[in-house]
N, C-alpha and C positions, 0 to 999 in steps of 0.2 A: 409302891407297886399296885396296891389296891386302888389308889386314886386313878392311875392310868387305865386300869381295867374298867373301872366304873365310868370314866369319861368315854372310853371307847364304846361301852354298852349304851350310854346315853346318846352318843352320836349315831349308833346303829339304829336305835329306836326312832330317832329323829329323821333319819334317812328313809325309814320304812313308812313314815307318815306321808300324807300328801304334801307336795311342795308348797301349796298355798298355806297350809296349816303350820309348816315348819319355817316359814320365811322369817329370818332373823334369829331363829332359835339356835342354829348351829354355831354361828359366830359368837353369840352371847354366851352359850354354854362353854365354849372353849375359853373365852376370856374370863368368864366367871370362875371356871374350874381352876385355872392357873392362879388367879388372884386369891381364891379361897385356899388353895394349897399353900401358898406362901404366907397367908394370914392365919396360920394356926392349924394347918392340916385339915381344913374343911372344904376340900375340893368338890365333894358331891353337893354340898349345900350351895357353894358358889356356882356350880354348873346349873343347878335348878333355878337359882335366882337370876343368873345370866340369861338363861333361856326365856324365862318369863319377861325380863326386861327387853330382850331382843325382839320378841313377838310384839310387845306393846309398842316399841319404837317403830317397827315395820308397819303396824296398823296405823299409827299416827301419820307416818309419811304417805301412806296410800290414801288416807283420808284428805290430806292437804293437796295431793295431786288431783284428786277428784273435784275438790272445791275450787281450785285455781282457774280452770277454764270457764266456769260459770261466772266468776267474779270479773273476768276479763271481757266477757260478752256484754256486760251492762255498761261498760265505759266507752265513751266516744273515742275515735282515733286522736292521737296527740295533735294538738294545734287546732282542733275543731270542737272546742267546748261549746256547750249550749249557752246562748246569751240571754 
């Protein structure tokens, strides 16, 4: 019961933060909390770790999306390679 209350509190704090800061945190916290609960009643630690990983993963995806258009601009259209 404590784990559920703690997870709800973590989710409430995450929702109170900016959407840009919490991107990936909620999904990671839920998955990590459930996994931590079943892996030895460590739901809070799992939620914290899941939130951290979710934010890291979201930042990596955002960085890849920003880099992708720049890499495509330097390439010639298909079939028109420089000779």
